[in-house]
N, C-alpha and C positions, 0 to 999 in steps of 0.2 A: 256639366251635364246634369240634367234632372233625373232623378231616380225613376220617374214615371216612363222615361224613354227606354228603360231596360225591360222590354216587353216580350222577349223571346227566350224560351228555355233551350239551353245547350247542355250537352253532356261532355265531360272531359275524360278522355280515355288515356290510360297509361300502359306502356309496354311492359309486360312481365314474362319472365321465362319460367315455364312449368315443366316438371318431369311427368311423362306419361307412365302407364302401367309397366312397360319394359325398360324404363330408364332413359328414353330419348328426351332431349331438351327441345321444347317447342316454345316459340315466342307467341304470345297472345296479347291482344288489346282488351283491357278490362276497364269498365267505367269505375272511376274513383269518386267523383262527385258531379253534381249538376248545379247550374246557377242561372240567373237571369242575365241576359245580355241584350244589347242593341246590335242588330245585324243588318249591314247594308252591302249591296254589291259594290265592290271596289271600283272607284273611278280612276285608278292608277293603271295605265296601259290597257284600258278596256276592262269590262267587267267579265267577259267570257271570251274564250278563244279556242282554237283547235291546234293540236300538236300532232305531227306524224313522226313516229319513231320505229325504225325497223318494219315499216309497212303497216303499222297499226295506228289508226287515227283515234285520238281521244279527245273528248270535250273537256275543257278546263274552265271552272268558274272560280273567281276570286272573290272573297269576302273580306270585309273589315268588320271585326267583332269587338265591341267595346264592353268590358267587364269591370266590375269593382276590383280594385287592388286590395287584396287581404294577404295575410301571411301565407295562406295556402296557394293563392294564385301567383304570388311572388316566386315561388319555388318551381313553377312551370318552365320547362325547356323545350324548344322545338324538336330536339332529337328524341325525346321520351314521350311526349304528349301529343295528342291530336284531339279534335273535337268532332262531335256528332251533332248535326243540326238537321231536323226534319228528315232523319233516317239516312243521311248521306254523311260519310266520313271525309273530314277535311284535314289535310296536313297543315301544321303550323309552320309557316315560312318565316315569320318574324314576330318578335314581341316588342312593343314600344311602351315602356313604363313611363308614367307621368312623375318626374322627379320633383316638380315644383309643388304640386298640391297633394301628391301621394294618395289620390283617391280612385282614379280610373286608369286602365291600361288598354291598349289596343292590340289585338291579335290580327295579323295579316295571314289569311288562310287560302289554301287552294284545294279544289275538290279532286277526288279520286273516282273518276267516272268512266264509262264506255271504253273497254279495251285496256284499262289501266291494270297491269299485274302488280300484285302485292307480294313481294318476296318475303315478307315477314310471316305470313300465315302458313 
């Protein structure tokens, strides 16, 4: 991959638990860093779809995000991190490191749109 193809800015969000003024624990997503990426609509099982669950239909958009593999990005886990791209939060469904060249890694992401409830907030 050529470095010039990393032409989109994404933010990486991490899940943190904070205490409020009266001692309740609340989970929050906070931006920990941002980086340049190559973002494309996923061509695996279609790039966009709809899902109906308990009577709520939501739009799902899948992205493939290629980023540089650094010590900071190697620590990423799909259960603790998500990305924000163009104002939309995407759950990380899979992380595919490149073990041969150790230079880039691919994130398989899915959007959280229309009707999607977030039980973390």
